[in-house]
N, C-alpha and C positions, 0 to 999 in steps of 0.2 A: 746357187745364185739367188739374188734377192727376188722374193715373190711380191705380188701386189699387197698381200697381207703384211709382209715385213715393212714395206714402205708406209702403209697406213699406221702401223704400230709406232714406227719411228716418229711420224708426225704427231701422234697422240702424246708420246713421251715429251717431245719438245714443247708442246702446249702445256702439259702438266707441270713442267719445270719452269714455265714462264719465259722460255727463251724466244718463242714466237707466239703470236696470237692466233686464235681460231681463224680469223679472216685472212691472215697471212698463209696459214696452212691451206685454206680453201683456194687461195689465189695460186699457190704453187701446184696444187693438185690439178687445177684447171689448166695451168700452163703445161704440165706433164701430159695431160690427156690430149691437149691440142697438138703436141709433138710426139704422140705415142709411137710413131714409126722409128723414132730415134733410140728407143729403148733406154732412155736415161733414167737413173734413179731419182727419187724425190729429193734426196739430199743435194743433188747437182742443181736443181732448180731453186731450192731454198738458198743455196750459196750465191748463185748467179743473180738472184733477185735482191740479195743483200739482207735477207732475213736471218740467216744463221752463218756461222763460220765453219771451216773444216774441222776445227777442234770441237765445236759443239756437236757436229755430226759424229765424229769419232767417239766422243764420250757417251753418246746415246747408244751407238752400236755396241760399245763395250758393256753397257748396262743390259742391253737387250739380249746379247748372246753370251754373257758371262765370260768375256774375254778381256784380258788386260789392255789398257790403252797406254801407248808409250810415244813420247816425242823423241824422234831420233836425230833431229838436226843437231850437229855438234858431237854426236856419238862417234868415238873412234873405233872403226871396225878393222879387224885384222885381215891382211891380204889372203891368208889361208882360208878364212871364213868366206870371203867374197868369191874365192875360187871354187867353192863348193857348188855354187849356182851360176850357170852361164849368163853372160850379159843378154843373150837372146831370150832366155827364159825369164830373167828379171824384168826386162822391158815389156815382153809380151803379156805377162800376167801382173805386172806392176807390183813386184814383191822385192824384199831386200833381206838377205841373211844378216843377222846381227851378231850373234855369238854362239859358240858351241861349248857345252859342258858335258863331259862324258859322251854319251851317244845322243844327246838332245840338242837339236839345232833350233834356236829361236829365230822366227821368221816374221818380219813386218809385212802386214797385208792391209789393204784398204777395204777388202770385201771378205769378212769372216765367214760368209756362207758358201764361198767357193771351195768346197771340199776337194774337188778335182785337183786344184793347184797343190793343196797339201799332200795329196797322194802322189802327184808327179814328183814333187821335191823329195818326198820320203824315199821314193824308188830310186831317184837319181843319186841321192846322198847316202842312202842306206842308214839314215838316222831317223829317230823319232822327232817329228817336226812339231814345235810348240809355237802356235801363232800369237802374235800381239797385233793390235790395231794401231796404225799410225795414220796421221793425216796424209791425204793424197800428195800434197806438195812436198811434205817431208820425204816421202819415198822417192819422188821424182828427183829431188836434189841429191839424195844419197846415190841413186843410180847414176846420175851424171857425174858425181864426184868420184865414185869408186870404180865405175866401169868405163866412163868416157873422159875422165880427167877434166871435166868442165868446172873449174873453181869460180865461185862468184866473185865479182870484182867490187860490188857495192857492199860496204860494211865489212866487218871482219868476222871470220868464223872462229869461234872460241868454244872449246868444250867446257861444260859446267864441271868444275872440279870440286870434289868433296875433300875434306881433310884426310891426311894419310890415316890408314887404319891398320891395326895389328890384330891378326887372327891366326890361331894355330891350326894345324892340319886336323887335330882332334876335333876342333870346333867346326871345321869344314864338314867332317863326317856327321857331326851332330845336326848341321843344317840340312844335309842330304837326307837324313833319317827322320827329320822333325815332322814331316807329313803336313806342313802348313798348307791349308786349303785355299787361302785367299789368292786369286790369280796374280795380283800385283806383288804379293809377298814372294811368290814363286819366281817371278821375274827378277826381283832384287836379289834373291838368293843366288840365282844363276850368275848375275853380274859379279857378286862378291866372290863366289867360288872360282869363276874364270880368272878374275884378277889375281887372286892369291895363288892359284895353281900356276899362274904365269909369272909369279914373283913380282907383281906390280907393286910400286910404292904408293900409288894412289889410284883412285877409281874414278872413271869418267862416265857419266850417265847423261 
């Protein structure tokens, strides 16, 4: 779980990146201290005060904890993947299974420091769990859409579509063995591998 030091570091990174000012950080920290009994993260106060967005916070968390950041709104998730994690577990820990390649299950989380959740999902699914950070509201919408069938009525939900790709199974094996170290590269690799192994004609991310 987030520590006080984690919160302070997040604030410092936001200031360094010019997303918020030092005075805004001080105001958010003051508000957090004022409501300390609520145990809310600093990011929640920065968002509620209008100083930062959920995406800002997610990007900083990704940089701080060396974890990929992924927007999942519009991502098409297979029923067999959502079935791997119960609706109770998804709602309780605010997580969303995204896709599975081999024995690796990619899981959207809003708190990358909650190792207990990763362990629970790994035990439940018997898979190696690979976390990616997604904005809180993205995960909420996905949970409602895939577990509780609550489809938004305002606006249209449309997956971002890439042009059709052609890739051989030999190239799939090369991707698997490439040892790419960048977190976001590993995530894209998994999407491509899953799509091709499922004989998809195009890829939705």
